C-alpha positions in Angstrom: 50.8 -62.4 69.9 48.8 -65.5 71.0 45.7 -64.9 73.3 46.6 -66.1 76.8 43.0 -66.4 77.9 41.6 -70.0 77.8 38.0 -68.7 77.8 36.6 -65.3 77.2 33.6 -64.5 79.5 30.6 -62.4 78.6 28.3 -60.1 80.6 24.6 -59.2 80.3 25.5 -56.3 78.0 27.1 -58.7 75.5 23.9 -60.7 75.0 20.6 -59.7 73.3 17.6 -62.0 73.1 15.3 -61.0 70.3 11.6 -61.5 71.1 10.0 -64.0 68.7 7.1 -66.3 68.4 7.6 -69.8 69.9 5.6 -73.0 70.1 7.3 -73.8 73.4 5.2 -72.8 76.4 7.0 -71.3 79.4 5.5 -74.0 81.6 7.3 -76.6 79.5 10.7 -75.0 80.0 13.0 -76.3 82.8 15.8 -73.9 83.7 16.7 -75.7 87.0 20.3 -76.3 87.7 22.0 -79.0 89.8 24.4 -76.9 91.9 25.7 -79.8 94.0 24.8 -83.4 94.4 22.2 -82.5 97.0 21.1 -78.9 95.9 19.0 -78.2 92.9 18.1 -74.6 92.1 14.8 -73.9 90.3 16.4 -71.0 88.5 20.1 -70.7 87.6 20.6 -67.8 89.9 23.2 -67.5 92.7 24.1 -64.2 94.3 27.6 -63.1 95.1 28.7 -63.4 98.7 29.7 -59.7 98.8 28.6 -57.3 101.6 27.1 -54.9 99.0 25.1 -57.7 97.3 23.9 -60.5 99.6 22.5 -60.3 103.1 19.2 -61.9 104.3 17.0 -59.7 102.2 18.6 -60.8 98.9 18.8 -64.4 100.0 15.1 -64.5 100.9 14.1 -62.9 97.6 16.2 -65.3 95.6 15.0 -68.3 97.6 11.3 -67.4 96.9 11.9 -67.7 93.2 14.1 -70.8 93.4 17.6 -69.3 93.5 20.2 -69.1 96.2 21.8 -66.2 98.1 25.2 -66.7 99.6 25.6 -64.7 102.8 28.9 -62.8 102.8 31.5 -63.3 105.6 32.3 -59.7 106.3 30.5 -60.0 109.6 31.1 -61.8 112.9 30.0 -65.5 113.0 27.1 -64.5 115.2 25.9 -61.9 112.8 26.2 -64.4 109.9 24.2 -66.9 111.9 21.6 -64.3 112.5 21.3 -63.5 108.8 20.9 -67.3 108.0 18.3 -67.6 110.8 16.3 -64.7 109.1 16.4 -66.6 105.8 15.4 -69.9 107.2 12.6 -68.4 109.2 11.2 -66.7 106.1 11.2 -70.0 104.2 8.7 -71.5 106.7 5.7 -69.7 105.4 2.2 -71.0 104.8 1.8 -73.8 102.2 -1.6 -73.3 100.6 -1.9 -76.7 98.9 0.3 -79.2 100.9 1.0 -82.7 99.5 -0.9 -85.3 101.5 -0.9 -89.0 101.9 -3.4 -91.6 103.1 -3.0 -93.5 106.4 -2.8 -96.7 104.4 0.2 -95.5 102.3 3.5 -96.9 103.3 6.2 -95.0 105.3 8.6 -95.6 102.3 6.2 -93.7 100.1 6.2 -90.8 102.6 10.0 -90.8 102.8 10.3 -90.6 99.0 7.7 -87.8 98.8 9.5 -85.9 101.7 12.8 -86.2 99.8 11.3 -85.2 96.4 9.3 -82.3 97.8 12.0 -81.3 100.4 9.5 -81.1 103.2 9.9 -82.2 106.8 6.2 -83.1 107.4 3.2 -84.4 105.5 -0.5 -84.0 106.5 -2.2 -87.4 106.5 -5.8 -87.3 105.3 -8.7 -89.7 104.6 -9.9 -89.9 101.0 -12.5 -87.2 101.7 -9.7 -84.7 102.8 -10.3 -85.0 106.5 -7.1 -84.5 108.5 -6.3 -87.6 110.6 -2.7 -87.1 111.4 0.7 -85.7 110.5 3.9 -87.5 109.7 7.2 -85.7 110.4 10.9 -86.6 110.2 10.7 -86.9 114.0 8.2 -89.7 113.6 10.6 -91.5 111.3 13.8 -91.0 113.3 13.9 -94.4 115.1 11.8 -96.4 112.7 12.8 -100.0 112.1 10.7 -100.7 109.0 9.7 -98.3 106.2 7.1 -100.8 104.9 4.7 -100.1 107.8 1.6 -98.1 107.0 1.7 -94.4 107.9 -1.1 -94.9 110.4 1.3 -97.0 112.6 3.8 -94.2 113.1 2.0 -90.8 112.4 1.1 -88.3 115.1 -2.7 -88.6 115.7 -3.3 -86.7 118.9 -3.0 -83.1 119.8 -2.9 -81.9 116.2 -2.9 -78.1 116.0 -5.0 -76.8 113.1 -6.4 -73.5 111.9 -9.6 -72.9 109.9 -10.2 -70.6 107.0 -7.7 -67.9 105.8 -4.9 -67.5 108.3 -2.2 -64.9 107.9 1.4 -65.7 108.3 1.5 -63.6 111.5 -1.5 -65.4 112.9 0.0 -68.8 112.0 3.3 -67.9 113.7 1.4 -66.8 116.8 -0.5 -70.1 117.0 2.7 -72.1 116.5 4.5 -70.1 119.2 1.5 -70.4 121.6 1.1 -74.1 121.1 4.9 -74.8 120.9 4.7 -76.8 117.7 6.5 -76.6 114.4 3.6 -77.6 112.0 0.1 -76.0 111.8 
């Protein structure tokens, strides 16, 4: 009798990777996966949208390591939205070494960097590292020319900053108190 299966799948129990010496360093290995035209995962890991598998906790854990958690639909739309809000809120943590640009760099450079790094704002610093402004998507919203220098469109006044080591809780309090999105 002919096998009717077009492809036979395997599970984790079917695979064994034997440890061996390798010249390839882990930092030189790219396991990222293009999930869709606009979504690239840093690890090829996607959780199942099942109520026993993925809620906000699993989605947050996967997101932290570069994967994606798909929230299940066995909840009301409001409850699903609440789970998504928890995940999104957790993603807005402290960035210890943010990418920066100079005020003389062009807006087009900033747009490209924002796209590549998937960030909504970039601190603008002098060559000595002194903060002089911030450029956010809001600054770029009605821009007519992307060849302008960043200094022409960045936010310069009323920058909210924190000195030294700030915990996520302290940062969230400052953001809430000052009613801003970037610290």
